[in-house]
N, C-alpha and C positions, 0 to 999 in steps of 0.2 A: 723911392720914386719909381713909378711904373714905367715900363718901356712903351714906346709908341712905334709899332712896326708898320710903317706906312708905305714901304717900298720893297716889298718882298719879291717882286717880279723883276727887279733890276739885275741885269747880268753883270757880274764883276769883270773888271778888265783882266784879260788873259796875259800870259807871260810875254807874248810878242808885242804887247802894247806898253810894256814898262820901259820908260826912258829916264824918268826923274823920280827919285825916292826921297821922301822926307824922313830924317832920323831925328826923333824928338827926345832930347836928353843926351848930353855929351859927357856922361860918366865913363866908367871903364867899358861897359857893354856898348854904349852908344857910339863911342869913338871907334871901337873895334868893328862894329857894323858899318860905320861910315868908311873905314878903311877897306873893308871887304867889298862893299857895293861899288865904291869909286875905283878900286883896283880891278873890279870885274867889268868896268866900262860904263857904269851907270852914273849919271849926274846925281849929285847928292845935295840936299839942303838940310843943314844941321840946325836945329832949333834949341837954343840953350840960354836961359835967362841970366845965368851967372857969368860975369865978365871974365873971371879967372879961368873958368872952364872953357869959354869960347877961345881964349888965347892959346890954350893947350891943343886945340883941335888939329892945326896943321902938322905939328910935330908928331902927334899920336897917329895921324893918318899915314904920314910918311913912314913911320916905323912899321905899321901894319903892312904897307906895300913891300917893304924889304923882307919881312918875314914870309909873306906870300910868295915872293920870288924865290926865296931859299927853299920853300916847300914845293916849288914848281906848280903852284896854284895860279901863277900868272907869269907872262913873259915880261921881263924887266923893260924890254923895248916897246911893249904895247902901250897904246894911249890909255890914260886914266880918265875917268869921268871928272867933271868939274865939281869942286866942293865949295859951297857957299855957306857961310855961317851967319845966322840971324838970331835976334834976341827973343822974338815973340811969335806965337802961333798965328796971331792975327796977320803977320806979314806974309803968311802963305796964301792969303787971298789973291787969286788970280795967278798963282805961281805954276800952274799946270803940273801938279803932283800926280803921279800915277800909282804910288804905293806908299804906305806909311809903316815905319817900324818905331814903335814907342818904347822908350827906355827910362822913364822918369822913376823917381824913388819908389821903392817897393812898399807903398802904402795905398790901400784901396781907395781912400778918399782922394788922394793926390792923383792917382791914375784915372779915377772916374771924372774928375774935373777936366783933366787933360784930354781924355777920349771924347767927352761931350763937346769940348771946344773944337776938336778936329772934325768930329762928325757934323757939327753945325756948319762948318766952313767948306768942306770938300764935297765934290760931286758924289752921289750915292753909289757909283760903280767903282770907287776907289777903296780897296781893301785897307783896313786898319788892323795891324797885327801888334800885339803887346809882347814884349820880351819877358814878361813876368815869370819868375821861377816857381811860383806856387799859387797865385791868386786864380780864382775861377773866371772863365770867360763870361759866364752868366752874370756874375757880379760886376765885372768890368763894363759890360755893355748896358747895364741898367741905366735908364734915363736918356739913352741915345735915341735920336729920331730915326736913325737907320741902323738898329742893332744887328741886322742880318749880315752886315759886312764887318763886324767887330769880332776878332778871334784872338787866340793865343798863338804866337809864333816864337816859341822859347828856344833859344840857342844854347849850346854848351859854350862855356867860357874857355878860351877866347874865340868869339864868332869868326874872326878873320882867318882862323886856321881850322877849327874843328867843324866838320860838315853837318853834324846833326842839327835839325830843327824839328821841334815837337809842335804839331798843329792840333789845337783843341778848340772846338766850337762850343758855344754856349747854347742856352735854351732857344735863343732867337736867331742864332747863326744859320744861314742857309747852307744846304749841302753844296750848292754851287760855289759859295764863298770858300768852303773848305777845299773843294777840288781845285779851284783857281789858285789858292794859296800854295797848295802842294805843287802845282805846275810852275808857279813863279819861282819858288825856292829851288826846285829841281833844275830849272833853266839857268839859275845862277850858279849851279854847281854844288848845291847843298844836297843833303840826304834827308828829305822830309819823312817823318813818321806821323801817322794820323791816329789819334786816340779815339776809340769808339765811344767813350763817355768821359765826363769830367771826373777828376780825382785830385785831391790835394797833392801838390808837388809834381803832377804830371808823371812821366816815366823816369827820366834821367835823374831828377832831383830825389825821387823816392829811392832809386837804386843807390845813389850817392850817399844819402842819409843812412840807408840800411848798412852799408859798409862802414861808414863813419861811426855809427852807433856801436857796432861791435869793436871797432878800433879803440874807441874811448873806454869801453868796458874792459878791454884787455889791459889798458894802461891803468885804469882805476883799480883793477884787481891785482896789480903787480905782476902780471904775466910777462910783460915786456915794456921796454921804454918807448917813448913816442918815436924816437929815431928808428928803432928796430921794427916797430909796427909798420911805419911808412916804408921801410926797406923791404919788408915782406911783400908789399904791394908793388913797388916800383921795380924790384929785381925778380919778381916772380909773377904774381897774379896779374898785375897791370900789363906786363908784356904779352901775356897770353890773351888777355881780354882785348888787346888792340887788334887782334885778328880773328878771335873766336869768342862770341858772346857766351853767357853762362849755359844756355841750353846746348849750343854746338859743342862747347868744351866737354860737357858730360856725355854728349853723343859720341865724341871721339874717344871718351874713356870707357866706352862699352864694348870695344872690339867690333867684330863683324856685325853684331846685332845692334850696334848703336845705342841710342838712349834706352830702348827696351832692355838691352843686355846690361846696361849700367844699373838700371833699377833692380834687375834680377839679383845682383850681388851686393848692391850698395843700399838697398832700401832700409834695412835695419840700422846700419851705422849713420846713414844720412838723416834718418829721423832722430837719432840720438844727438847728432850735432845740432840739428835745428832746435831741439828741446833745451840744449845747454847754452844757447846763445844768450848774451846778457840782456838784462832789462835796465834801461838807462833813465835816471832822473838827474837832470842838470842842476847843479848847485854851485855855490861860490867856490867851494874847495876843489871840486873836480875841474871847473873852468880854470882855476889858478894852476892846478897841476898840469893840465894840457898846455896852457899858455907858457908855463915855465919849460916844459919839455920841448916845445917847438923852438922857443928862444934859444935853448941850449943847442939844439940841432943846427940851426941856421947861423949861429954866432953873430958876426958883425955884418953879415950880408943883408942889405935892406930889401924891402918888398919890391921896389922897382927893379933892382938888380936881379932878384930871383925870378920875377916875371919875364924879364928879357931872356934870361937863361932858359926858362921853361919854353918860351916861344921858339928859341933857336933849336932846342932839343926836339920839340914837336915837329918843327919844319923838317928835320932830318928823318924822323919816323914817317911822316906823311910822304916825303919824296920817295922813300923806299917802298912804301905800300903802293904808290902809284905805278911803280915799275913791276909790281907783282900782282897782276889782276886776280881777284878772288874767283874761285870756281862757282860760288853761289853769291846771291845778293846779301851783302853784309850791311 
């Protein structure tokens, strides 16, 4: 379906005009966003067609607020935004929505139907951001009457704690929309990063998959167990990456000459390590081996329990980082 870009000159609503946010889809990411937005003082309208999911929203949002307070991302005594839960997008008609965060199932056809419905209903100056972890903005905005306001706003899970949001425009997304989205997320306390062009998986997902691919290869090849591979990350690499990204880490490894100094001595071994990284083909045997490995590592602890532990631990890390301002923009 061809796009119809009929409102290119519409100026998107800026951060100081955002009061009420529509969160479309109340799964794991949607409820986390709803918790973050409402905990940050914005009124939220959650759209979710499944009754069971709608019923879980209040408890999920309250849990997000507790985690945010523990991480010192919000004052427990501060007022929260109102959270309203509705069944259908059509009910947003006349609801005075200022910004949209879409979180429906990660299937292009499902997202396109959802985004087209939102686009047809809302004023053209309301930005529509998709939480998609890998789909392209150009594909998502296809068929929208106002594609210039449709973009990717991909968070890291869980959005109520992790500050990163990746902003990716599509072929028809206006530069003003990208700039406005960056301003909106920054005003909410997020750390937006803007991609210069579309790429499958954006930034964070590609980096995550790159690490996971080698982790899976190491298990596949019998180098280490699932538990020990994960421990190498959580007890070493992950701790460092929480404060210094891959380029800064190697910059600090180069002595007084920084990254240039690092390359001077590490060029040859670094190339060798890169060349030796595994090539992964997912098959039933490898998937079963990895699933069995993580099952053995977590034992009787369920996913919900582990997710709550993760959030509690993340809150502690974030609280400490907030007390230690970085000398550079991280």
